[in-house]
N, C-alpha and C positions, 0 to 999 in steps of 0.2 A: 652229422655236420662237423662235430669236433674232429672226427676221424679224417674227414676230407681236408680240413684245415691243417691237420698234422702232416698228411702226405704232401700237401702243397708246399708247406714249409720245408719238408725234407727234400722235395724235388728242387726247390730254389737253392738249397744249400749244396746239393750235388752238382747242379749246373754251375754254381759259382766256383766250386773246387775244380771242376773239369776245365772251365774257361781259364782259371788262373794257371793251371798246369800247362795248358795249351799255349797260353801267352808267354810264360817263362821259357817254355821249350823252344818256341819260335824265335825269341830274342835272347840268345845265349850270352851276348857280349854287352849286357847292360852294366852300368856302373855298379860297384858293390853296394849292398843294401843290408840294413839290419833285418833280422827275421821278422816276418809279417804274420798276421793272424787272418783267418777267414773273415770276410765281410768288411772288417775295419782296417785291414792292412797294417800300417804303422801308427795309426792315430793314437794308440795307447801310449806312445812315446812322446807325444806332442804336448809339452808343458810350456807355459808362458815364462818369460818372453821367448817367442819362437826363434828369434835370431840367436839367442844363447843356446837353445836346444840344438839347433842346426850346427852351431859352432862346435859344440861338444861332440856331435856325431862326426863332424869332419875330422876331428882329432883322432877318431877311432877308425874311420873308413876312408879317409883321404879327402883331398880338396874337391872331389866330385863323387857324389853317391846318389843312389836311388832312394826314394821315399814314397810309400804308397798311402795316399789319402783315400782310404777305402778302396774303391775300384779304380781310382785315378792315379796313374803313374806320374811321378814327378822326379826331377833331377835337381839337385842343389849344388851350386857352384860357389866355391869359397876362396878362389885365388885370382890374382890379377891376370895371369896368363890365360886361364880358362875364360875369364870375363872378356878378354880380348877376342878369343875365338867366338864367343857369343855375338859380339857386336861388330865383327868384321866379316869373316867368311860366312857366318851364319845369320847375319843381321836381318836379311829378308825372310829367311826360313823361320826365324823366331820373332817375327814382327806381329804375330797375332796375339790376341788376349783371350783369357779364359772366360767363358760365359757361365753365369751363376744366377740364382734367384735374385740375389742382391743387385747385380748389374742389370738384370732384366727390368726390375721394377723402378730402380733409381737412376738409370742412365738411358731411359727411353729405348728399351729393348736393345741395348748395346750399340747405340748410334752416336754416342758422345765421343769426343776425341780421345778420352782416356781409355775407353773400353772398346771402341769400334774395331772390327776386324780390319786387317791391312788390306787396302784396295783403294779404288777411286774415291769412295765416300770419305775414307779417312784422309786421303791426300787433300781433298777439298777442305776438310776441317782444319788440317794442319796449315794449309795456305792461309785460311782466314785468320787463324791465331797469329801466324808469323807476320802477316802484312797489315791486317785491319784491327788487331787488338793489342799485340805485344811488340810491335815494331818500335824502334827508337823514337820515331816521330810521334806515334800514339802515346807512348809512355811519357814523353816530354810534355804532351798536352795535358797530362794529369799531374804534373809536378805540384801545382798549387794545392790539389787535394791531399797529397801525401804530406806536404808542408803543414797544412792546416790541421790535419789529424794528429801529427806529431806534436804540434804546439798545444793542442787540446789535451793530449796525454800529459805533457809537462805541467800545464796549468792545473789539471786535475790532481796530479801528485802533490803539487806545491800547496794547494789550498788546505790540505789536511795537516800540514806540518807546522810545528811550533819552532821556536828559535833553535833548539837543539835537535838531536836525532830522534826520529819518530818511527815506530814500527809500521811497515806497510806490507800489504799483500800485492803481488805483482801480476799474477797470471790473468786475473779477470780484466785488468786494465789493458794488458797486451792483446787479449782476445777482442775487446771492444775496438781497439785501434785497427787491427787487421780486418775484422769484419766490416767496420764502417768505411775503411779505405776502399776495399774491393767493391762494396755496394754503391758507394758514391761514384766510382768509376763506371760501374755497370748501369746504375739507374738514377744517380743524383740524390739518393736518399741515405739517411742514417737510421739504423735500427737499434743501436745499443747506446747506453748512457742516458743522462738526463736530457740532453738536447737532441731529440730525434727529428732533425730538420726535414721538413717536407713529408713527414710520416705521422699518421694518427697513432694514438696509443694502442688502439685495437689492432691496426695493421702491423705495428712493430711487435706486439705480443705474438700474433700469428706467425710472423717470420721467425722469431726466436724459438717458438715451440717446434716448428718444423725442423729448424737447424738442430735443436736438441735431440729430436727423434732420429734424425739422420746420423748424428754422432753416436747415439745409443745402439741403434740397430744396423745402420749402414756400414759400420766398421767392424762388426762382429762376424764370426764365421758361421756358416750355415751347414750343419752336418748333412743335410739332404743333398747338397751339391756333390758329395763324395760317396754317399751310401744310398743306392737307388731305393731301397725299401723305405727309408726314412723320407725321401723326397715324395714317394708315392702316397704316403699317408699323412705327411705334414703334422706329425704328432704335436709339435710345439706351437703350431699356428703362425710360424715365422713368415711364411709366404703371404698370408693375409695381412699381417702387420706391415710388411714391406710394400704391399700393394696400396694400402691406405696412405702410408707416408708418401709414396710416389704420386698418388692422386692429389694430395694436399700440396706437395711441392709444385706439381704442374699447374695447379690453379693459381698459386702465388705468382709464378713466373709469367703465366699467360696474362694475369691481371696487370703486371708491370708493362708487358708489351702493348696490351690494349690501351693502357693509359698514355703511353708515349705516342702511340699511333694517332690517338684522338687529339693530341695537342696541335695547335696551329703553328707554333714555332718549335723547331728542334733545338736541342741543347747538346753540349759536348759530353755525351754519355755513350757507352758502348752500344746500348740498345738503339739509340737514335742513329748512330753511325751505321749499324748493320741494317736497320730498316730502310735506310736511304738506298740500299742496293736491291731491295725486294722487287721494285717495279721493273728494273732492267735485267735482273738475274734471279727471277723467282725460284728457280729450281735449286739454287745454291744458298739461298737465304730464307728458307721457310721458317715459319714460327717455331717448329720443332727444333730445327738446327740452332736457332737463336737461344731457345730455352736450354738446349743441351750445352751451349757455350757458357751461359750464365751458371749452370750447375757445375761445369768444370772449373770455372773461376772460383766459385765458392769452396769447392772441395780442395783444390790444389793450392789456393793462394791465401788461405786464412789461418787455419790451425797450424800448418807447418811453419809459418813465419813466427807466430807467437811462441811456439814450442822452442824454436831455435834461439830466440832472444832470451827466453827464460834460462836455457842452458848456458848461454854466453855470460849472462849476468851472474849466474851461480858460479861459473868458473872464475870470474873476476873477483868475486868475494872470497873464494878460496885461495886466490893468488893476488894479494893486494899490491905486490910489486908490479904485476902486469897492469893492473888497474891504474896505478900511478903513472906508469909510462904512457898509457893511452890518454890519460888526462893531460899530461904535459904536451903530447902531440897536438891535441885539440886546442889547448891554450896557445900554442905556438902558431898554428896555421889558421885558427878561426878567432880565438880571443874570447873575451867575456862581455863584449858590447853588442853582440847580435847572436841569433840562433844559427846553428849549423844549417847549411843548405846542401842540396844534392850536388851542386857544382863543386863543393869543397871535398867531396869524397875521394876524388882522384889524388889528392895530396895526402890522404890519411892512410899510408901504407900499413902502419902497425895495426890500425883498427881493422883493416881487411885481413891481416894475418890472424887476428883474434877470431874473426868470423870463420875463416877457413879452418882453423884448428878446432873450433866448436863443431863445425859441420863434419870434420873428420872423426872426432871422438863420439859425437852425439847426433848422427844424422836423423832427421825427423822420420825418414822412411828407411829404417835399417835393412829391411828386405826390399829390394826394388820390386815394383809391381811385376807379378809373374808373367812370363811370356809363354806362348803356346806354339809348339812346333807345327808348321803347316805340312811338313813332309819329313821323312826319315833324314837324319843327319848324324854327324859324329862330333863328339866333344871329348877332348883329352884321349882320343883313341877308342872311346866307347861308343856303342850304338845308342842313339836316342830315337825311338820310334815316333812316327807321326802322332799328333795329339798328346804329346807329353808336356806337362807343365815344367817350365824351367825357372828356377829361383836363383837369383844372385844375392848372396849375403854380403851387402856392402859394408856392414858393420865389421864383419870378420876381415875383409880386405883392408879396410881403413886401419885396422890394428895389427896387421901382419908385421911381425918383427923383421922379416926379410926385406920389407919395403920401407919401414919407418923405424928409425932409432928411438929407443925408449918409447915404444909404440903406445903404451897406456898412459903416458905422462902428457899433461897439458903444456905444450911448448910452442907458443905462437911464433917464436923466432925461427922455427924450422922452415917457415914459408918466406923468410927474407930473401932466400936464394931462389930465383925462378926455377932452377933445376933441382930443388930440394927433393922432389920425387921424380926420378927419370922415367918412371912407368906411368903413362897417362891413364892407364886403367886401374891405378892404385887409389884413385880419388874420384868418387862418383856420387856426390850428394844429390845431384839432379838427374841421375841415370846416365845412360850412354846409348849411342846408336840412334836410329831414326825414331825410336819411341821415347827418347829422352824428354824431360820436362821442357816445354817451350817457354815457360814463365820464369826461367832462371834470372833473366835480366831484371824483371820486376822484383823478384825476391831479394836480389843483391842490393837494390836501391832501398827497399823497405828495411832490410836488416841493418845496413850501414847508417841510414838516417835515424832510425829509432834508437839503436844501441849507442850511437855517437851522441845523440841528444841527451840520453839518460846519463852518460858520463860527463858531458859538458855542464849540465845544469844541476847535478846533485852530487853530494858526497855520499858514499855507500860503505857500510860495514856490516859484518855478521851480527846476528841477534846475541850470540854469546861467544865463548872461546872456541866451541866445537865447530868444525868445518861444516859447510852446507852439505846435507845428505844428497849424494849423486845417484841414488838408486833409480833405475828405470821402471816405469809403469809397465803394465802387461798388455796394453792395447796394440793395435796395428801400427799406429804412429807412436814414436818413442818419446813420450812426454815424461816429465819427472814424476816419480811415484808420490812424492810429497811436494805440494805447490810451494814455490819459493816465498819466504818471508824474510825481509831484511830491514835494517835500520837505514833511514834516508834523511838527509839534511840538505836544504836548498842552498845553492851557492849564490854569490852576489848577482850573477846574471839574471836571476829570477826577478829581483826587485827592479833592475834596470829595464828589463823587457816588458814586464806586465804592469808597470806603473805608468808607462807611456800612454 
């Protein structure tokens, strides 16, 4: 028996080597690549954070290079000109997404707008997102929710403050704000904080537990996606874990839909709005499609915004002169007699510059979601075979010294000139092309209102003399390695607003 197992393993190894040589012989004009190993390809070179590893490799092999995730060929792009090739002449060819165990179990077998293959189903999902969820009209209808959640954040921060500066932890409060904002838009419920309106304690805990599991397992890599023998045996049990999380998530979302369907009166929520189309267009608004849209809103609209606000506030603490200029702008255009409103944001150009510069230096998604080539194509004069993963390193492009003067320095004033960066593919915090994030409008409103309110309502300074540590974490999303703590003091507006 052991002898048979040995020969089977040997045969598998020989087949892999032969297939690898046949593949590389067939495609001779691939982008340059670091030397790879049998079975694992270049995985031994992959060290977190991935965007820095890929940037280092681009310095050695050029702005386009090949990288083997086990048996899966990938191509990494690190320049604006190559990104332009991806999202113009190759936009349709590269409009597919990679299928993995994670996307199978957590995105309804790759039927969610984020992971769905390019085609009629994806176009329908994109239409729903653009017209029925994230249009200007729909976003305006939820203005009150965003205003209320921002006011709750301000009140929560102010309640723990004494007359002087008080040490505060920021990340958890920002996470509460973004999750509650999205879920109130989706279902009318709050799941985080002391006031879980419309939600029982048990239901809120179930929701938070599922979200924690998704963050823990859903954003991690699965070796079995790239090494077939690992996928075959599932040594770590990841597939089963993902399946359980997916089932819990589905039960939670289905419960929300059933609850809204059973109500006699509809409310201004995403679920009610989409259910109103089920009778007339059942094939386009199935329960699974609605659950998938809820999932997409949760994944794309919560952590990313919280992460960006934390980076922005960290930058302001390290650059107090920028913070002071932003405060003066708010005092001039809004004052200290009322809270900032979304309608005020168009007048706050410097605040927008701060947000843009934060997104440039610290994009929440430093590597754009990988694209999958539907057929052979060329990039930078190199051959890219069908079913190749294509990564765009937005972090590297955002810090390209050929595009940005003093590219590693936080300089919001660089965005004062509308033509500050003449290359439109040099700045892509929300992606590019037809698979770009459809929620950029919602993100910009959330970022502007939240960061502006924190500046308007509080004085901020660092804990000590040392600058805030700006080291990145190792996850798929680029959060701070060390959560932000700062000293905070309420400004006079707090007394005026909350004493009324």
